[in-house]
C-alpha positions in Angstrom: -0.1 0.0 0.1 2.8 2.4 0.8 4.1 2.6 -2.5 0.8 3.7 -4.0 0.5 6.3 -1.1 3.9 7.7 -1.6 3.1 8.3 -5.1 -0.2 10.1 -4.0 1.2 12.5 -1.7 4.4 13.7 -3.3 4.3 14.8 -7.2 7.8 16.3 -6.9 6.6 19.8 -8.1 8.4 22.8 -7.0 5.3 23.5 -4.7 5.6 20.2 -3.0 9.3 20.6 -2.4 8.8 24.1 -1.0 6.4 23.1 1.3 8.0 20.1 2.5 11.1 22.3 3.4 9.0 24.9 5.3 7.2 22.2 7.3 10.6 20.4 8.1 11.7 23.7 9.6 8.6 24.8 11.5 7.3 21.6 12.8 10.3 19.2 13.0 10.3 18.8 16.8 6.5 18.2 16.9 6.7 15.3 14.0 10.0 14.1 15.9 8.0 13.7 18.9 4.9 12.2 17.5 7.3 9.6 15.9 7.9 8.0 19.5 4.0 7.9 19.8 3.6 5.9 16.7 6.7 3.8 17.3 5.1 2.6 20.7 1.9 1.6 18.7 4.0 -0.6 16.5 5.7 -2.3 19.6 2.1 -2.9 21.1 1.0 -4.5 17.5 4.2 -7.0 18.1 3.4 -7.7 21.6 -0.2 -8.3 20.7 1.2 -10.6 17.9 -1.4 -9.4 15.4 -3.8 -6.4 14.8 -7.5 -6.2 14.5 -9.4 -2.8 13.8 -11.4 -3.3 17.0 -8.2 -3.1 18.9 -8.1 0.6 18.4 -10.6 1.1 21.1 -8.9 -1.3 23.5 -5.3 -0.4 23.3 -3.9 2.6 24.6 -0.9 3.0 22.5 -3.3 2.8 19.4 -5.7 5.4 20.9 -2.7 7.6 21.7 -1.8 7.2 17.9 -5.3 8.3 16.9 -5.4 11.3 19.2 -1.6 12.3 18.3 -2.8 12.6 14.5 -6.0 14.3 15.6 -3.9 16.8 17.6 -1.5 17.8 14.7 -4.6 18.1 12.3 -6.3 20.1 14.6 -3.5 22.7 14.7 -4.5 23.6 11.2 -8.2 24.2 12.2 -7.9 25.9 15.7 -6.1 29.1 13.9 -9.2 29.8 11.6 -12.1 32.0 12.7 -15.4 30.0 11.6 -18.7 29.2 13.3 -18.8 26.6 16.0 -20.8 24.2 14.0 -18.3 24.1 11.2 -15.3 24.0 13.8 -16.8 20.8 15.3 -17.6 19.2 12.1 -14.0 19.7 10.7 -12.6 18.3 14.1 -15.1 15.3 14.0 -13.5 14.6 10.6 -10.0 15.1 11.8 -10.6 12.5 14.3 -12.2 10.1 11.9 -9.2 10.5 9.7 -6.8 9.8 12.6 -8.4 6.5 13.1 -8.4 5.6 9.5 -4.9 6.6 9.3 -3.9 4.3 12.4 -5.9 1.5 11.0 -4.0 1.9 7.6 -0.5 1.8 9.2 -1.2 -0.7 11.8 -2.7 -3.0 9.2 0.3 -2.6 7.0 2.7 -3.2 9.9 0.8 -6.3 10.9 1.5 -7.8 7.4 5.3 -7.9 8.3 4.9 -9.9 11.6 5.0 -13.4 10.2 7.7 -15.8 8.9 6.9 -18.0 6.1 6.2 -20.8 8.5 3.5 -18.7 10.6 5.7 -17.9 13.5 6.1 -14.4 15.0 9.2 -12.6 13.9 11.7 -11.1 16.7 11.1 -7.7 17.2 14.9 -6.9 16.4 14.3 -8.0 13.0 11.3 -5.8 12.5 12.8 -2.7 14.1 14.2 -1.1 10.8 10.9 -1.9 8.9 8.8 -0.5 11.6 11.1 2.4 11.8 10.6 3.0 8.0 7.0 2.5 8.0 6.7 4.9 10.8 8.8 7.8 9.2 6.7 7.3 6.0 3.1 7.4 7.7 3.9 9.9 10.7 6.2 12.2 9.0 6.2 12.1 5.2 2.7 11.6 4.9 1.6 13.4 8.0 3.4 16.5 6.9 1.3 16.8 3.7 -1.8 15.8 5.6 -1.1 18.6 8.1 -0.4 21.3 5.4 -3.9 20.0 3.5 -5.7 20.5 6.8 -4.5 24.0 7.4 -5.6 25.0 3.7 -8.8 23.0 3.7 -10.0 24.5 7.1 -9.0 28.1 6.0 -11.2 27.6 2.8 -14.0 25.9 4.9 -13.9 28.9 6.9 -14.1 31.2 3.8 -16.9 29.4 2.4 -18.9 30.0 5.6 -18.2 33.8 5.3 -19.3 34.0 1.7 -22.3 36.2 1.4 -25.7 35.3 -0.7 -25.8 38.5 -2.5 -26.8 38.2 -6.2 -24.3 40.9 -6.9 -21.3 38.7 -6.5 -19.7 35.6 -8.1 -16.7 33.5 -6.9 -13.4 33.8 -8.7 -10.9 31.0 -8.5 -7.2 32.7 -7.6 -3.9 30.8 -7.7 -1.1 32.2 -5.7 0.4 33.6 -8.9 4.1 32.6 -8.3 6.5 30.4 -10.0 5.6 27.4 -7.6 2.3 27.2 -8.8 1.5 23.9 -10.7 0.5 24.2 -14.5 -2.7 22.4 -13.8 -4.1 24.9 -11.3 -2.7 27.9 -13.6 -5.5 26.7 -15.9 -8.3 27.5 -13.5 -6.9 30.9 -12.5 -9.7 33.5 -12.9 -12.5 31.0 -13.3 -15.7 33.1 -12.2 -19.0 31.5 -11.4 -21.9 31.8 -9.2 -21.6 30.2 -5.6 -24.2 27.8 -6.4 -22.4 26.5 -9.7 -21.6 22.7 -9.9 -18.1 23.7 -10.3 -17.4 24.8 -6.8 -18.9 21.3 -5.5 -15.9 19.5 -7.0 -12.9 22.1 -7.7 -13.4 24.5 -4.7 -10.0 24.6 -3.3 -7.5 23.1 -2.2 -7.4 20.7 -5.2 -4.3 18.9 -4.3 -1.5 18.4 -1.6 -0.1 21.6 -0.7 -2.3 23.6 -2.8 -2.4 27.4 -2.1 -5.1 28.3 -4.4 -8.1 30.2 -3.1 -11.3 32.0 -4.0 -12.5 35.8 -3.7 -15.8 37.1 -4.1 -15.9 39.5 -7.3 -18.6 41.9 -8.6 -20.6 40.6 -11.5 -20.7 43.8 -13.3 -16.9 43.9 -13.2 -15.9 40.2 -14.0 -17.5 38.3 -17.0 -18.9 34.9 -15.8 -16.9 31.7 -17.0 -18.7 29.0 -19.0 -19.7 26.3 -16.4 -19.1 23.2 -18.7 -15.8 24.4 -20.0 -14.7 25.3 -16.2 -15.8 22.0 -15.1 -13.7 20.2 -17.9 -10.6 22.6 -16.7 -11.2 21.2 -13.2 -11.4 17.7 -14.2 -8.0 17.9 -16.1 -6.7 19.8 -13.1 -7.4 16.8 -10.9 -6.5 14.1 -13.1 -3.3 12.3 -12.9 -3.2 8.6 -14.0 -1.0 6.4 -11.6 0.9 3.3 -12.4 -2.4 1.3 -11.3 -4.3 3.0 -13.9 -6.2 4.9 -11.2 -6.7 8.7 -11.0 -4.7 9.5 -7.8 -6.1 13.1 -7.8 -9.9 12.4 -8.2 -9.9 12.5 -4.3 -9.8 16.2 -4.1 -12.9 16.6 -5.9 -14.9 17.8 -3.1 -15.8 21.2 -1.3 -14.5 21.1 2.4 -17.0 24.0 3.2 -20.0 22.9 1.8 -19.6 19.2 2.9 -17.9 20.4 6.1 -15.1 17.7 5.7 -11.6 18.3 6.3 -9.9 15.7 4.5 -10.7 14.1 1.3 -13.7 11.7 1.7 -12.3 9.2 -0.7 -8.7 9.2 0.6 -7.3 5.7 0.2 -7.2 5.1 3.8 -11.1 4.5 3.5 -10.3 1.3 1.5 -8.2 -0.6 3.9 -9.4 -3.7 5.7 -11.7 -2.5 8.7 -12.2 0.9 7.6 -15.9 0.5 7.0 -16.4 -0.7 10.4 -14.4 2.2 11.9 -16.6 4.9 10.1 -19.9 3.3 11.1 -18.6 3.3 14.7 -18.3 -0.4 15.3 
């Protein structure tokens, strides 16, 4: 699973590389401390000689993993001024995402436990593999997830502030610098009513480390774009076929403000064994 996720999280563009460098400098200590929390979860998994999704509610080490992920994502929510109902919804989604992420990495770690004869491998044989998995999920992936949470919550807060006046449309804006990916440049200045279907799928952020935004503009000052043409541009901007033949950017086709979701509802964590039960509260 991790190979597919690694490809999902890092496209290698200038924007991704710049944001990774900035995060490594500003949150380095936070992520380093969390690596100890997640490593304790892997140690508990080895002690238990396996993992079951229902263990997330029973094992303190697993609960700490979920809460630790939530606490980091919540840093991206707390700094935004938004209605209390919106904030609670985003925080609830962050906690759910923390559970799904914990389930995904613990499930993957459990696949490393057994020798070919079915016996449990000694921890010393697994230590380096657990460390690699830990850094991958709880530094590399989590850095991208945190930045997405920052941008997603900011855009959700902005959605809650948008008015209902018929004098205004929404206009898509990039950061207009040399770090903007070409696919997002094609969306710059798209101008459409708030209720247009375009915003259901292509309201920012539209990818990991996306810095795009929307602004309200007067209808009599900016000409409205063609909805169908804009949607096609949005589809192109969120299409990148991976080696598995699947579109790895399709998960970003959602509106965090309108849906009150912090993280992509169709993230691959949702497809790991046990995820459905977690989402249903079982």
